[in-house]
C-alpha positions in Angstrom: -26.1 10.4 62.1 -29.2 8.3 62.7 -29.7 6.7 66.1 -32.3 4.0 66.6 -33.6 2.6 69.9 -35.9 -0.4 70.2 -37.0 -2.9 72.9 -37.2 -6.3 71.2 -39.6 -7.8 73.8 -37.3 -10.8 74.2 -37.8 -11.6 70.5 -41.6 -12.0 70.6 -44.6 -10.6 68.8 -48.1 -9.3 69.7 -50.2 -11.3 69.3 -47.9 -14.3 69.9 -46.3 -15.9 66.9 -45.6 -19.2 68.5 -42.2 -19.7 67.0 -38.7 -18.2 66.9 -38.5 -14.8 65.2 -34.8 -14.2 64.9 -34.8 -14.1 61.1 -37.8 -11.8 61.1 -36.3 -9.4 63.5 -32.9 -9.5 61.7 -34.5 -8.7 58.4 -36.5 -5.7 59.6 -33.6 -4.2 61.6 -31.3 -4.7 58.6 -33.8 -3.1 56.3 -34.1 0.2 58.2 -31.7 3.1 57.8 -29.6 3.8 60.9 -26.0 4.3 61.9 -26.3 3.2 65.6 -29.0 0.8 66.9 -29.5 0.6 70.7 -31.5 -2.6 71.5 -33.0 -3.8 74.7 -34.6 -7.2 75.8 -32.5 -9.0 73.2 -32.1 -12.8 73.5 -28.4 -13.1 74.5 -27.6 -15.3 71.5 -29.1 -12.9 69.0 -26.6 -9.9 68.8 -24.0 -11.6 66.5 -26.7 -12.7 64.1 -28.3 -9.3 64.1 -25.0 -7.7 63.4 -24.2 -10.0 60.5 -27.7 -9.4 58.9 -27.3 -5.6 59.3 -23.7 -5.6 58.2 -22.9 -3.9 61.5 -20.5 -4.4 64.4 -22.2 -5.7 67.5 -21.5 -5.3 71.3 -23.7 -6.7 74.1 -24.1 -6.7 77.8 -26.0 -9.3 79.7 -28.9 -8.1 81.9 -31.1 -10.4 84.0 -32.4 -14.1 84.1 -29.3 -15.6 82.5 -28.6 -18.4 84.9 -28.4 -21.8 83.1 -28.6 -19.9 79.8 -28.2 -22.9 77.5 -31.3 -24.4 79.0 -33.2 -21.1 78.7 -32.1 -20.8 75.1 -33.4 -24.2 74.2 -36.8 -23.5 75.7 -36.9 -19.9 74.3 -36.2 -21.1 70.7 -38.9 -23.8 70.9 -41.6 -22.0 73.0 -40.7 -18.3 73.2 -44.3 -17.2 74.2 -44.3 -19.7 77.1 -40.9 -18.9 78.6 -41.2 -15.2 77.7 -38.7 -13.0 79.6 -37.2 -16.1 81.4 -35.4 -16.9 78.2 -32.6 -14.6 79.3 -31.8 -11.0 78.5 -29.2 -8.6 77.0 -28.7 -5.1 75.7 -27.0 -4.8 72.3 -25.5 -2.0 70.3 -25.0 -2.3 66.6 -22.9 0.2 64.6 -22.7 0.6 60.9 -20.1 2.4 58.8 -17.7 3.3 61.5 -15.3 1.3 63.7 -16.0 0.8 67.4 -13.0 2.1 69.3 -14.1 1.1 72.8 -16.8 -0.7 74.7 -17.7 0.1 78.4 -20.4 -1.1 80.8 -21.6 -0.4 84.3 -24.0 -2.4 86.5 -26.8 -0.1 87.6 -28.4 -2.5 90.1 -28.6 -6.2 91.0 -31.9 -6.2 92.7 -34.8 -6.8 92.0 -33.3 -7.4 88.6 -29.8 -6.9 87.1 -29.7 -3.7 85.0 -26.8 -2.3 83.1 -25.8 0.6 80.9 -23.2 0.0 78.2 -21.7 2.2 75.7 -19.4 2.3 72.7 -17.0 5.0 71.5 -17.0 5.4 67.8 -13.9 6.2 65.8 -15.2 9.8 65.4 -15.2 10.2 69.2 -18.9 10.1 69.7 -20.1 7.9 72.7 -23.4 6.0 72.3 -24.9 4.5 75.5 -27.7 2.0 75.8 -29.9 1.7 78.9 -32.8 -0.5 80.1 -34.0 0.9 83.4 -35.9 -0.9 86.2 -39.6 -1.4 85.5 -42.6 -0.9 87.8 -40.8 1.8 90.0 -40.4 5.4 89.0 -37.8 5.9 91.8 -35.7 2.9 90.8 -35.9 3.8 87.1 -34.8 7.4 87.7 -31.9 6.2 89.9 -30.8 3.9 87.0 -31.1 6.8 84.5 -29.1 9.1 86.8 -26.3 6.5 87.2 -26.3 5.7 83.5 -26.0 9.4 82.7 -23.1 10.0 85.1 -21.3 6.9 83.9 -21.7 7.9 80.2 -20.5 11.4 80.9 -17.5 10.0 82.8 -16.6 7.7 80.0 -17.0 10.5 77.4 -15.1 13.2 79.2 -15.6 16.3 77.0 -16.7 14.3 74.0 -20.3 14.3 72.7 -22.6 11.5 73.8 -25.9 9.9 73.2 -27.9 8.0 75.8 -30.9 6.0 74.6 -33.0 3.0 75.4 -36.0 1.9 77.4 -36.1 4.3 80.4 -39.3 2.9 81.8 -40.4 6.5 82.6 -42.1 9.0 80.4 -40.0 12.0 81.6 -36.4 10.9 82.3 -34.2 13.0 84.5 -30.6 12.8 83.2 -28.4 15.7 84.3 -26.1 16.9 81.5 -28.3 15.6 78.7 -31.1 17.1 76.6 -34.1 15.2 75.3 -33.8 14.5 71.5 -36.7 12.1 70.8 -39.0 9.7 72.4 -42.2 7.6 72.4 -43.8 6.5 75.7 -40.9 5.1 77.8 -38.4 4.9 74.9 -36.1 7.9 74.6 -32.9 9.2 73.0 -31.0 11.9 74.9 -27.9 13.8 73.8 -25.0 15.9 75.0 -22.9 18.0 72.6 -24.5 16.5 69.4 -25.6 18.3 66.4 -29.2 19.6 65.9 -32.1 17.2 65.5 -33.0 17.1 61.8 -35.6 14.4 62.0 -37.4 12.1 64.5 -40.0 9.4 64.0 -41.3 6.0 65.1 -40.9 3.1 62.6 -43.4 0.6 61.5 -42.6 -2.8 63.0 -45.8 -4.8 62.3 -46.6 -7.3 65.0 -43.0 -7.4 66.4 -42.5 -6.3 70.0 -44.7 -4.3 72.3 -42.6 -1.2 71.8 -42.4 1.1 68.8 -38.8 1.8 67.4 -37.7 5.4 67.8 -35.2 6.9 65.3 -33.7 10.3 65.5 -31.5 12.0 62.9 -28.8 14.3 64.1 -26.6 16.9 62.4 -22.8 16.7 62.6 -21.6 16.5 66.2 -18.8 18.5 67.7 -15.5 16.8 68.2 -15.3 18.0 71.9 -17.4 20.3 74.0 -16.0 23.7 74.8 -15.0 24.4 78.4 
């Protein structure tokens, strides 16, 4: 099982590309090896296209700055580096090779920006949750992480679970989870999953201001004991 987490920087590049990059992002994501991709700061109209390109099932949850979304989309597609994060935001989960049996979401906060954690249950029983915590505040970010961890464990019951994303802290505190992989503020945590057999950051060229993190796991347990 390979789990990827990546913040897409609202579909932008560094330095700015000056045009829409959906096809470029879709091609690079489709070209990597992964089973589950946890994506943050995704333009809300991108997840279906990313899923088709990667031959994956896609689920999404809207985050912040989505009022009057058709207008924001029009501006973002024409001038993405001018509108930047005001083009709207979403988290997305892509899954390859296994049906999605369930999709759940929880609102972590509404102020100063709406933040959510959402998760899918795979046919195998594994839960995979995706988080983008509040930025510019260690206290708020850790509160988001704690609620995301509690919610994921509540959805999972005794089943194994993965919690990944942009935590906006370098040392996340998530009771019940162990740290599996990370780079900067991007992390993958696990509960009841198999041993880590590989972890790395992937080359993404100029895309985004975050490096993609991928962790390879051994076979997970069907349920935790106790």
